C-alpha positions as a Python dict, from the first residue, in 0.01 Angstrom:
ca = {
    (1, 'X'): (0, 0, 0),
    (2, 'X'): (148, -315, -149),
    (3, 'X'): (443, -504, -7),
    (4, 'X'): (803, -440, -106),
    (5, 'X'): (882, -519, -471),
    (6, 'X'): (1252, -575, -393),
    (7, 'X'): (1285, -896, -194),
    (8, 'X'): (1585, -1057, -26),
    (9, 'X'): (1598, -1413, 99),
    (10, 'X'): (1883, -1644, 189),
    (11, 'X'): (1978, -2010, 152),
    (12, 'X'): (2245, -2197, 346),
    (13, 'X'): (2452, -2500, 261),
    (14, 'X'): (2639, -2722, 507),
    (15, 'X'): (3011, -2781, 473),
    (16, 'X'): (3107, -2978, 159),
    (17, 'X'): (3318, -2956, -153),
    (18, 'X'): (3292, -2595, -277),
    (19, 'X'): (3154, -2677, -622),
    (20, 'X'): (2899, -2911, -466),
    (21, 'X'): (2787, -2638, -224),
    (22, 'X'): (2737, -2389, -507),
    (23, 'X'): (2542, -2637, -722),
    (24, 'X'): (2324, -2737, -429),
    (25, 'X'): (2235, -2376, -347),
    (26, 'X'): (2150, -2298, -708),
    (27, 'X'): (1943, -2616, -750),
    (28, 'X'): (1750, -2552, -428),
    (29, 'X'): (1679, -2190, -516),
    (30, 'X'): (1325, -2141, -646),
    (31, 'X'): (1277, -1774, -740),
    (32, 'X'): (932, -1623, -697),
    (33, 'X'): (1019, -1312, -899),
    (34, 'X'): (1304, -1212, -1130),
    (35, 'X'): (1641, -1277, -960),
    (36, 'X'): (1862, -973, -1014),
    (37, 'X'): (2145, -1034, -766),
    (38, 'X'): (2309, -1333, -596),
    (39, 'X'): (2560, -1267, -319),
    (40, 'X'): (2763, -1561, -191),
    (41, 'X'): (2933, -1549, 150),
    (42, 'X'): (3213, -1793, 220),
    (43, 'X'): (3508, -1863, 448),
    (44, 'X'): (3809, -1789, 228),
    (45, 'X'): (4121, -1605, 344),
    (46, 'X'): (4362, -1577, 50),
    (47, 'X'): (4323, -1416, -289),
    (48, 'X'): (4435, -1715, -494),
    (49, 'X'): (4164, -1936, -348),
    (50, 'X'): (3915, -1649, -361),
    (51, 'X'): (3966, -1614, -738),
    (52, 'X'): (3931, -1991, -784),
    (53, 'X'): (3605, -2004, -589),
    (54, 'X'): (3467, -1695, -763),
    (55, 'X'): (3534, -1863, -1098),
    (56, 'X'): (3347, -2173, -978),
    (57, 'X'): (3048, -1963, -870),
    (58, 'X'): (3037, -1779, -1203),
    (59, 'X'): (3068, -2100, -1404),
    (60, 'X'): (2795, -2282, -1210),
    (61, 'X'): (2562, -1979, -1219),
    (62, 'X'): (2614, -1942, -1594),
    (63, 'X'): (2522, -2307, -1646),
    (64, 'X'): (2219, -2275, -1420),
    (65, 'X'): (2072, -1948, -1549),
    (66, 'X'): (2197, -1936, -1908),
    (67, 'X'): (2122, -1602, -2074),
    (68, 'X'): (1921, -1476, -1774),
    (69, 'X'): (2211, -1454, -1531),
    (70, 'X'): (2167, -1246, -1214),
    (71, 'X'): (2462, -1028, -1116),
    (72, 'X'): (2704, -1228, -902),
    (73, 'X'): (2917, -1126, -603),
    (74, 'X'): (3141, -1333, -378),
    (75, 'X'): (3217, -1185, -36),
    (76, 'X'): (3494, -1332, 178),
    (77, 'X'): (3298, -1332, 505),
    (78, 'X'): (3263, -1649, 710),
    (79, 'X'): (2900, -1743, 785),
    (80, 'X'): (2856, -1766, 1163),
    (81, 'X'): (2573, -2020, 1173),
    (82, 'X'): (2793, -2317, 1085),
    (83, 'X'): (2711, -2307, 715),
    (84, 'X'): (2977, -2374, 458),
    (85, 'X'): (2830, -2124, 213),
    (86, 'X'): (2540, -1877, 223),
    (87, 'X'): (2363, -1735, -81),
    (88, 'X'): (2152, -1419, -55),
    (89, 'X'): (1911, -1379, -346),
    (90, 'X'): (1767, -1040, -444),
    (91, 'X'): (1450, -1052, -653),
    (92, 'X'): (1243, -783, -822),
    (93, 'X'): (872, -790, -896),
    (94, 'X'): (838, -681, -1258),
    (95, 'X'): (562, -426, -1315),
    (96, 'X'): (341, -400, -1619),
    (97, 'X'): (524, -239, -1910),
    (98, 'X'): (876, -314, -1778),
    (99, 'X'): (1141, -490, -1987),
    (100, 'X'): (1430, -689, -1839),
    (101, 'X'): (1762, -693, -2025),
    (102, 'X'): (2083, -882, -1940),
    (103, 'X'): (2397, -695, -2043),
    (104, 'X'): (2772, -683, -1992),
    (105, 'X'): (3075, -460, -2023),
    (106, 'X'): (3394, -665, -2049),
    (107, 'X'): (3354, -921, -1769),
    (108, 'X'): (3103, -711, -1574),
    (109, 'X'): (2746, -831, -1603),
    (110, 'X'): (2450, -612, -1517),
    (111, 'X'): (2073, -600, -1554),
    (112, 'X'): (1842, -318, -1658),
    (113, 'X'): (1467, -309, -1596),
    (114, 'X'): (1311, -39, -1810),
    (115, 'X'): (969, 113, -1866),
    (116, 'X'): (869, 418, -2068),
    (117, 'X'): (1002, 664, -1807),
    (118, 'X'): (1200, 464, -1548),
    (119, 'X'): (1519, 259, -1559),
    (120, 'X'): (1652, 36, -1282),
    (121, 'X'): (2009, -92, -1298),
    (122, 'X'): (2160, -379, -1097),
    (123, 'X'): (2538, -413, -1109),
    (124, 'X'): (2744, -644, -891),
    (125, 'X'): (3081, -796, -822),
    (126, 'X'): (3273, -502, -966),
    (127, 'X'): (3639, -545, -878),
    (128, 'X'): (3987, -470, -1006),
    (129, 'X'): (4163, -722, -1230),
    (130, 'X'): (4475, -706, -1013),
    (131, 'X'): (4426, -770, -641),
    (132, 'X'): (4794, -695, -577),
    (133, 'X'): (4753, -327, -660),
    (134, 'X'): (4712, -70, -382),
    (135, 'X'): (4363, -25, -239),
    (136, 'X'): (4356, 328, -377),
    (137, 'X'): (4429, 205, -730),
    (138, 'X'): (4177, -79, -698),
    (139, 'X'): (3911, 165, -576),
    (140, 'X'): (3964, 404, -867),
    (141, 'X'): (3958, 111, -1111),
    (142, 'X'): (3625, -8, -970),
    (143, 'X'): (3464, 333, -997),
    (144, 'X'): (3593, 372, -1354),
    (145, 'X'): (3396, 59, -1446),
    (146, 'X'): (3084, 184, -1266),
    (147, 'X'): (3112, 520, -1443),
    (148, 'X'): (3141, 360, -1788),
    (149, 'X'): (2835, 142, -1735),
    (150, 'X'): (2628, 435, -1609),
    (151, 'X'): (2735, 635, -1913),
    (152, 'X'): (2639, 351, -2148),
    (153, 'X'): (2295, 341, -1985),
    (154, 'X'): (2257, 722, -1984),
    (155, 'X'): (2213, 722, -1608),
    (156, 'X'): (2372, 995, -1393),
    (157, 'X'): (2597, 907, -1101),
    (158, 'X'): (2333, 1037, -858),
    (159, 'X'): (2093, 765, -979),
    (160, 'X'): (2275, 521, -745),
    (161, 'X'): (2038, 456, -454),
    (162, 'X'): (2210, 164, -279),
    (163, 'X'): (2575, 66, -274),
    (164, 'X'): (2755, -219, -99),
    (165, 'X'): (3129, -171, -54),
    (166, 'X'): (3332, -475, 54),
    (167, 'X'): (3688, -387, 152),
    (168, 'X'): (3962, -634, 233),
    (169, 'X'): (4096, -578, 589),
    (170, 'X'): (3899, -252, 602),
    (171, 'X'): (4077, -87, 897),
    (172, 'X'): (4427, -211, 807),
    (173, 'X'): (4705, 22, 695),
    (174, 'X'): (4956, 4, 412),
    (175, 'X'): (5216, 240, 549),
    (176, 'X'): (5023, 557, 635),
    (177, 'X'): (4727, 468, 415),
    (178, 'X'): (4418, 304, 567),
    (179, 'X'): (4226, 78, 328),
    (180, 'X'): (3888, 234, 414),
    (181, 'X'): (4011, 592, 387),
    (182, 'X'): (4171, 522, 48),
    (183, 'X'): (3839, 379, -67),
    (184, 'X'): (3645, 679, 68),
    (185, 'X'): (3873, 922, -114),
    (186, 'X'): (3822, 736, -443),
    (187, 'X'): (3446, 728, -385),
    (188, 'X'): (3442, 1102, -311),
    (189, 'X'): (3635, 1170, -632),
    (190, 'X'): (3383, 966, -832),
    (191, 'X'): (3082, 1123, -661),
    (192, 'X'): (3209, 1473, -736),
    (193, 'X'): (3073, 1424, -1089),
    (194, 'X'): (2719, 1469, -956),
    (195, 'X'): (2517, 1720, -751),
    (196, 'X'): (2322, 1452, -557),
    (197, 'X'): (1990, 1640, -539),
    (198, 'X'): (1823, 1347, -356),
    (199, 'X'): (2115, 1278, -122),
    (200, 'X'): (2390, 1022, -143),
    (201, 'X'): (2311, 650, -171),
    (202, 'X'): (2238, 428, 123),
    (203, 'X'): (2554, 224, 166),
    (204, 'X'): (2751, -30, 362),
    (205, 'X'): (3129, -18, 394),
    (206, 'X'): (3234, -345, 554),
    (207, 'X'): (3545, -558, 582),
    (208, 'X'): (3617, -894, 428),
    (209, 'X'): (3908, -1135, 467),
    (210, 'X'): (4037, -1104, 108),
    (211, 'X'): (3921, -1003, -238),
    (212, 'X'): (4048, -645, -258),
    (213, 'X'): (3762, -405, -334),
    (214, 'X'): (3420, -534, -445),
    (215, 'X'): (3126, -302, -514),
    (216, 'X'): (2757, -378, -578),
    (217, 'X'): (2513, -110, -694),
    (218, 'X'): (2139, -55, -736),
    (219, 'X'): (2050, 253, -937),
    (220, 'X'): (1720, 400, -1055),
    (221, 'X'): (1646, 696, -1278),
    (222, 'X'): (1323, 850, -1409),
    (223, 'X'): (1270, 1131, -1659),
    (224, 'X'): (937, 1221, -1498),
    (225, 'X'): (777, 1198, -1153),
    (226, 'X'): (730, 820, -1167),
    (227, 'X'): (984, 767, -889),
    (228, 'X'): (999, 942, -554),
    (229, 'X'): (1337, 917, -378),
    (230, 'X'): (1421, 1050, -32),
    (231, 'X'): (1737, 1045, 175),
    (232, 'X'): (1661, 963, 539),
    (233, 'X'): (1889, 1106, 806),
    (234, 'X'): (1899, 997, 1170),
    (235, 'X'): (1846, 1264, 1433),
    (236, 'X'): (2059, 1064, 1676),
    (237, 'X'): (2363, 1048, 1451),
    (238, 'X'): (2578, 1289, 1256),
    (239, 'X'): (2543, 1217, 886),
    (240, 'X'): (2843, 1010, 779),
    (241, 'X'): (2924, 1256, 499),
    (242, 'X'): (2943, 1533, 765),
    (243, 'X'): (3193, 1359, 995),
    (244, 'X'): (3480, 1566, 1129),
    (245, 'X'): (3844, 1479, 1065),
    (246, 'X'): (3858, 1347, 1424),
    (247, 'X'): (3698, 1015, 1326),
    (248, 'X'): (3885, 964, 998),
    (249, 'X'): (4217, 781, 987),
    (250, 'X'): (4512, 740, 755),
    (251, 'X'): (4687, 958, 500),
    (252, 'X'): (4469, 1162, 263),
    (253, 'X'): (4459, 1125, -112),
    (254, 'X'): (4678, 1399, -273),
    (255, 'X'): (4378, 1497, -488),
    (256, 'X'): (4214, 1642, -175),
    (257, 'X'): (4309, 1899, 86),
    (258, 'X'): (4196, 1672, 370),
    (259, 'X'): (4065, 1321, 427),
    (260, 'X'): (3722, 1284, 270),
    (261, 'X'): (3417, 1154, 456),
    (262, 'X'): (3217, 837, 381),
    (263, 'X'): (2961, 955, 126),
    (264, 'X'): (2635, 783, 217),
    (265, 'X'): (2299, 850, 381),
    (266, 'X'): (2169, 655, 679),
    (267, 'X'): (1883, 526, 462),
    (268, 'X'): (1725, 583, 122),
    (269, 'X'): (1356, 546, 38),
    (270, 'X'): (1243, 463, -315),
    (271, 'X'): (873, 479, -404),
    (272, 'X'): (731, 364, -739),
    (273, 'X'): (357, 330, -794),
    (274, 'X'): (224, 158, -480),
    (275, 'X'): (558, 5, -382),
    (276, 'X'): (807, 141, -133),
    (277, 'X'): (1145, 19, -23),
    (278, 'X'): (1377, 163, 240),
    (279, 'X'): (1743, 68, 206),
    (280, 'X'): (1893, 83, 556),
    (281, 'X'): (2265, 151, 545),
    (282, 'X'): (2519, -32, 755),
    (283, 'X'): (2443, 88, 1108),
    (284, 'X'): (2651, 61, 1423),
    (285, 'X'): (2657, 181, 1785),
    (286, 'X'): (2741, 543, 1702),
    (287, 'X'): (2570, 843, 1858),
    (288, 'X'): (2657, 1180, 1716),
    (289, 'X'): (2978, 1080, 1544),
    (290, 'X'): (3130, 892, 1838),
    (291, 'X'): (3132, 516, 1893),
    (292, 'X'): (2992, 372, 2215),
    (293, 'X'): (3310, 258, 2387),
    (294, 'X'): (3373, -20, 2640),
    (295, 'X'): (3008, -122, 2670),
    (296, 'X'): (3029, -478, 2534),
    (297, 'X'): (2845, -659, 2258),
    (298, 'X'): (2505, -660, 2429),
    (299, 'X'): (2486, -281, 2462),
    (300, 'X'): (2637, -221, 2118),
    (301, 'X'): (2378, -454, 1964),
    (302, 'X'): (2095, -286, 2154),
    (303, 'X'): (2216, 61, 2051),
    (304, 'X'): (2252, -44, 1687),
    (305, 'X'): (1896, -174, 1671),
    (306, 'X'): (1768, 138, 1849),
    (307, 'X'): (1943, 348, 1583),
    (308, 'X'): (1773, 152, 1304),
    (309, 'X'): (1431, 157, 1466),
    (310, 'X'): (1447, 533, 1519),
    (311, 'X'): (1588, 589, 1169),
    (312, 'X'): (1283, 432, 1000),
    (313, 'X'): (1030, 557, 1257),
    (314, 'X'): (747, 788, 1160),
    (315, 'X'): (879, 1045, 1409),
    (316, 'X'): (1222, 1062, 1246),
    (317, 'X'): (1090, 1064, 890),
    (318, 'X'): (834, 1336, 956),
    (319, 'X'): (1099, 1538, 1143),
    (320, 'X'): (1282, 1575, 812),
    (321, 'X'): (973, 1695, 626),
    (322, 'X'): (946, 1374, 424),
    (323, 'X'): (594, 1273, 325),
    (324, 'X'): (485, 968, 520),
    (325, 'X'): (237, 749, 339),
    (326, 'X'): (43, 615, 636),
    (327, 'X'): (215, 292, 740),
    (328, 'X'): (514, 229, 961),
    (329, 'X'): (831, 72, 822),
    (330, 'X'): (975, -255, 942),
    (331, 'X'): (1286, -448, 852),
    (332, 'X'): (1213, -744, 626),
    (333, 'X'): (1567, -880, 604),
    (334, 'X'): (1904, -792, 749),
    (335, 'X'): (2270, -883, 762),
    (336, 'X'): (2447, -885, 1098),
    (337, 'X'): (2822, -834, 1073),
    (338, 'X'): (3025, -935, 1381),
    (339, 'X'): (3389, -862, 1451),
    (340, 'X'): (3458, -1192, 1630),
    (341, 'X'): (3304, -1538, 1637),
    (342, 'X'): (3281, -1524, 2017),
    (343, 'X'): (3024, -1240, 1991),
    (344, 'X'): (2776, -1446, 1793),
    (345, 'X'): (2551, -1596, 2060),
    (346, 'X'): (2515, -1284, 2275),
    (347, 'X'): (2434, -1073, 1970),
    (348, 'X'): (2192, -1325, 1820),
    (349, 'X'): (1984, -1348, 2139),
    (350, 'X'): (1915, -974, 2119),
    (351, 'X'): (1863, -959, 1742),
    (352, 'X'): (1622, -1253, 1740),
    (353, 'X'): (1428, -1110, 2033),
    (354, 'X'): (1382, -767, 1876),
    (355, 'X'): (1369, -880, 1512),
    (356, 'X'): (1198, -1215, 1554),
    (357, 'X'): (1028, -1198, 1212),
    (358, 'X'): (1329, -1062, 1021),
    (359, 'X'): (1530, -1297, 800),
    (360, 'X'): (1889, -1253, 919),
    (361, 'X'): (2236, -1359, 807),
    (362, 'X'): (2526, -1355, 1057),
    (363, 'X'): (2871, -1295, 910),
    (364, 'X'): (3227, -1251, 1034),
    (365, 'X'): (3360, -912, 923),
    (366, 'X'): (3565, -622, 1049),
    (367, 'X'): (3356, -308, 1096),
    (368, 'X'): (3481, 32, 974),
    (369, 'X'): (3609, 134, 1320),
    (370, 'X'): (3825, -94, 1533),
    (371, 'X'): (3618, -33, 1846),
    (372, 'X'): (3288, -133, 1685),
    (373, 'X'): (3186, -495, 1740),
    (374, 'X'): (2872, -516, 1528),
    (375, 'X'): (2707, -360, 1225),
    (376, 'X'): (2357, -427, 1089),
    (377, 'X'): (2208, -335, 753),
    (378, 'X'): (1874, -422, 603),
    (379, 'X'): (1579, -367, 377),
    (380, 'X'): (1255, -226, 515),
    (381, 'X'): (911, -175, 374),
    (382, 'X'): (562, -97, 497),
}
């Protein structure tokens, strides 16, 4: 079995003028495969400055890449390693017979990688034009854009295999409406267009300081058996899409009879030819559907990593009747989201001990429940 064809690596830049940091990251970046996504993480706390810095990133990336521009996202999360700006680069190994095309709809750029029977789509930085609108309106606007692009590419909604959802002040309320619940209701409305025969996408729903709603998507669709896709559940956790109303907060969307659940799987495996990738969703210290309470950052970090390790273990995968192709899975890269700067050192000691060979980014972000201190996501392969 070959290594993962979808590769993530990160570059860091020390504090400097913002434009200079962006140019330095781009100039230092030496892709080994086709770059399909660049995600920038920076310490910005108001929407005016966020828009200005996003425009700088887009301008510099356009100059640097020309007509082969990766999709660009800017996430308002402070890097916790002292960096002024972090750039995470996602690259794809192009297989024989595949064609790469760079496309756009309005101001939304995306990439397709197509062979005779398979299409991959990479879409990023999808956001509403007006960050002053309600989070419900922004969420519906974002999914309208995603829907139109999928329709243009003749890809069904259920072809989405990985989704990143960045939500400003994720657990905050506007009146009776929680930002995260409003987003989940809009996502549920959008997902209702599809039957999801291979399960929902792997996903992360994480907070950011500003920026409204930003969504990144990887999708893949085949008209034959070229692609094998499996949803991976975790026997230690209730599936997020099966949560009870007890762990959902805020007023429901009037389109629904009750608050809708977060529609994602704990992980999603994609196999094409001899390549496999496992997208590990944002994972926290939850057992069943309940958070581990009053145990501190050390135990929450330990429990989170235990959840991930069991999730991608041979035991858990075989338990679900999923074919296992003979090699264990291991995280190759991860993001560690922490609720407070003070948690950084205690969490990092544990992460680096247990994931010593995993490339990690540490970021300041609210997690989807107030009591959760840490969340980890990643990409695994054989």
